[in-house]
N, C-alpha and C positions, 0 to 999 in steps of 0.2 A: 442249814436254817437262815433264814433272811435275816440281816440282822433289822433291829428296831430302829427307827428315824432317831437323829442324836436327839431332837426336841422330846423325845420319850426318858430320857436320863433321867437320872436321881428327881423323879418325879413321886410324891410319898403316896402310900397304898390308897390313904383316903383320898386323891385328889378328887376334885370334880369338874363336871365339863359338860356342856349342853348348849342347845338353840334355844334361844328367846326372841320372840319376833314382838314386836313393837304395831299395835295395828288400833284402829279408828279411823274416825272420818277425816275427811282433809281439814287442814288445818285448826288443829288439835294439841299440837306442839309435840310430835313425834319425833322429827328430825332434830328439833331442840334438846327434848330430854336425851337421846342417843348421844347428842355431842356432849350435854354434861356430864353421863356417867362415864364416857370414853374419857374426859378432861382434852379433846380433842374434835377439833370441828372436821369432820368428815362428810356429813348430809349438809347440802346446800339449804338454806333457810331464808323465804322473804314470805311478807304477809299475803302473797297469793296463794289461795287453794290451788291443789292439783301440781305442788312442786316437785314433789317427788315422783318419778317416774317408775326408777328401777328399784328392786330391793338391795341396799345398801349394807353391807356387811363390815361392822364395826368389831373386833377384837378387844374382850380386856380380860387380859392375863396376871395372876400374881403366882407365886409358887405353888399354894395349894389349890387354885381354880384357874378356868378358863371360861368366860361366859362370852360364844359369839351371839351377838346382836342384830338384828335382821329388821332395819328399817324401810317399812313399805309406804305403797302409795296411799291416799286415803282410800275408803271404802264407799264406793258412787255406785249408780246407776252408768252403764256404758252406753255413751251416744256413738262409736264410733271405733275402729278397729284397735286406736292406742289406749283407749278408755278398757275395751275387753284385754289387751295383753296387761295394761297396769292392773287389773285385777286379777291374771293369772298369777302375777307375781304375789299377790297377796295370800290367793288362794295356797300357792307353792309353799309360802313362809308358815302358814299355819299348818299344813301338812306336816311339814317339817321340825317344827319347835317341840321340843319339850315342856316350853311355858310360855304363856302369851302375857305381855302388859297392854291391858285394852285400857285406851285413853278416852278421859271424857273432860272437856273442859269446866271449870268448876262454875263459872259463870252463865253456862246454859244448863237452865233448870229440868228440860225434860231429857229424858234416857235416849239413848241410838240406839233403838230397836234394830232398826237397818242391820248396823254392823254388828249387833249381838247376834243376828241370827246366822251370819258366816261363820262364828268360831266355833261352833258346834260344842264339844264337851270337853275340848283339851283344856287341860289345868291353868287356870289364869288369877290374875292380882287385877282388880281395879284401881287404875292411877289417874288420882285426881291431878290436871294440868291449872297453873295460873294459879293457883291458892293464894298468892299474892295479893289478886285482884280483891276478894270477898274475905268477910269474918270467918273462920272455921266452922263455928257451929252453921252457916247458914247451910252448908254442904249437906247435913245430915238428912234431909229428905229426899235430896237425892241418890245418896248413897243407899236408904230404903227401900228404896223405888227400884233399885239395881239389885239388891241380894233379894228382894220379892221373886225375880224373876231368874236369875241365876245363882249357883253357889262361886263365891269367889274365894281363893286360897287367903289372899291378904286384901286390905283395904289400904292404900298409902297418898294420902295427901300433898301434891309435889307443887314444886316454885322450881324452875330451872333458873329465873332472873337471879333468886338470892338463896339460890343452892337450899332450900327446902328437903329435907328428907331424900337427897341424893344418895347420899352413902348411906342411908339406912335401906333404902330401895335398892342397892347392888346386894348389902349384905343379906336381905331378906331372898333375891334372887338367888344368889350363892348356895343356901340353906337348902331352898328347894331342889335345885339340881341333882341327878344321879352321878354317883362315884362313877370316874372313869380317866383315861387320860386323853391329854391335850388333845387337838384337832391339828393346830397349827403351831412353826415355832413359837415361843411367848413376847419375841420381840415383834410379832407383828400386829401391826393395828387392823388391817384388812386384806382381803384377798383380792381386791380390784387392781387392775395398773396403773400406774401414773396416770397415763393419758386420760382413764377414765374421771379421774377427778378433775383436769384440766378440762376437759367437756365441761364437767357440772360448774366448775367454776365459771366457766365463760359465759352457761344458760342461765346461773343465779345473776350474773349481771343484768343479763338481758331483761331478766323477768323485772328487775329492779327500775329498769329505766324506760322499758316501753308501755304504753297507755292499754289497760281492758283487756282486751281478746288476744292482742296478736301475742304475748307471749306463749299462750296455748298453741298457736302455729309455729312455733318456734324449735328447731332441733338442732343441735351442735355437734358436730362430728371432728373428730381431729383426722387429717389428710396427711400431717407428716410429724413425727416426733423424733427429731436427732440430737443426741447429746453428743455437745462437742468438748472437747480436750482444752485444758490450757486456760486462757484467757478468751477464748469464744463464748459468748453467750449460746445455751441451748437453743434450737429452733423448732419453733413450732407453726404449723400453717393448721389453722381450724375453720372449716365451713359453718355458719349458720345458714340452715336450711329454711326458707318461708314459701308460704303456698299459693302467693299472687307479686305480680310485678310491683301493687302499689304497697303491699307488704315490703319488699325488696328498698322500695324508697323511703318509706319510715325508717326501717333500720339503720340505712347509710346517712339518710339525713343532710340535711341541705349544706353541701359543700363538704361533706363525710365527717360532721361534726358528732353526731349521733354515732358511729360505730366507732369512731376513733375514742371516744370517751368510754364506752363500753370495754374496748382493748385498754386504754390505759388502766381500769380498776381490775379488769381480769387480771392484767400482767402483776401488777402488785401484788394479788395476791395467791397466783400464781408461785412467784417468786418466794413468799412465804412460805407457800408450802412446801415446794421442792427444795428451799433452801438456797437456792445457785439462780442466778440470773438468766432471763429467757428473752429471746426475741419472738415476739408474739405477731402473726401476720392472719388479719382475719378480713374474710370475703363473703359473700352472700349468694348462695344460690337456689332457684326456687324450684319448686318440686310440687305440682298442685295435687291437693289431695294426698299428701303425701300420710297423712293419720289414716287412711283408710286403704292404704296399699299395702298386701300382706308381703311382697318381695322387698319394699324400704324398710316396713317394719322390721323383718327378719333382718337386712344388710345394719340395721340403726342399733340392733341389739334386743330390741321389745320381744321377739321369738324366740324359741330355740329350737 
């Protein structure tokens, strides 16, 4: 008989585990909430909507439980192939989840009926985000509107900024999950490779520095990632893909100043994340209409 994985050892009989998808429209605070629950920055965060493009896995483990959080792209009406792929990530996460955290920004008074239609009858918590921006009783009409449309197992007002109800939310999630062994070793925080997070950090800095529509036409790929021994810095070669020569000029900037600034800030965050010094080389490639080219979407990891 095949031996169980070593991370199954010493697991209590009542151990709980399961998948929890974090869903909602763009910019409601999904990535910020997951980072707060994990106590670790895994998902990149910017003020721009549609920052999250992939289903990002974050693993929260304790001796008695393991929660696999799935941070998902915002629910939207697709306009091109990349959007279709992003919505595929959302639907896959909903399908795989034992529980949904359905997020709504507390300052927005109208229910998000579009996202509500996507989640079906999967068990769900209604999680109000950014509660630090309004008095608590101001959210009551919104909650009543939602509960008239659908049953929620819990309603949890939260603020990732001041930590309001973050621990309570995690405890409620754990209480709801089924009993079962862990899916991953308890010291893992994600199943994504390091190069995935490196590319996400570079893309985060690009989102923060370039204006208006340009970030949405940017893709970041890691061309080479070499871990070097001794006193040498790890070497990372990353390409920033854009859709036109004019975009390329904006990304590089006059005298290369724009891309140098992005690279410097990305390198600092990458070194903090990897806990090792790195040499980061950035260059720009033009791939016209990459967001609608099926072969490129597959090669960039948006299609399976």
